[in-house]
Every structure is written in C-alpha cells, then in structure tokens.
C-alpha positions, 0 to 999 in steps of 0.5 A: 542302494549301491555298494558305495551308498551302503558303505557310506551309510555304514561308515557314517553310522559307526562313526556316529556311534563312536561320536567321532568326527570325520577328522577323528576317523581320518586320523585313526585310519591314516586317510585324509579327512576330505577323502573320508568325506567323499566316501561318506557322501558316496562321491568317491570310489575306494580301494579294498586296502582303504576299506581295510584301514577304515574297518581297522580304525572302527575295529569291525570286520571289513564285511560289516562296512559292506553289509546291507541289513534290513532296517528297523524303522528307527535305524532307517530314520537314523540312517536317512538323517546321517545320509542327509548330512546331519552331524552328531553333536559333541566334541571331537576326540582330538579336541577340534570342534566337529562343526569344522569337519 
C-alpha cells in the first residue's frame, strides 16, 4: 500500500468508528467535503497541515493516520469494504442523510 492508500484507509476507518459522514469530518476539520472524499479515495495529495486538521478533528495523533498495522482478518475485511466504497449506515451528526455525501 502507498502512504496515500494507508491514510485513506485509516481516515475511513476512524470516521466509520465515530459513525461520521464525510460531511461531519469536513465540518469538524474545517475542510471541504469533496476534499475529504478525494483524500479518502486516495485521489488527492494532502499537505501536512491538512493531515493535522483531520487528526485533530478525529482526536488522534497524526502518526495514527499514517501508521500501517498488520491487519487481522476481520480488520482487513472491514478496510477492504471501506476502500470499496461501502458506507456505514446511520444518521449524520449534523442531521443530514449520509447517503447524500
């Protein structure tokens, strides 16, 4: 995996754990929702400053977003599902339907 893919997978996993939509993460980090989407799909380069904003919003240290860990079978399956674009159900923290993000 590239650093961009590791960042994307970690962002999606941490966001899913919080049951946040991309819009939730964008609002909490001060970044645009489409930018979050592009980073999560590993289509966009990202600055250290923006990684810090995302880490702060997720309340994790920066290295957690960039750390590759050996995957358990269950975690690997979950990350693969996240990377394939499946979305966690539930309502956005800001009252929006996450299907629209």
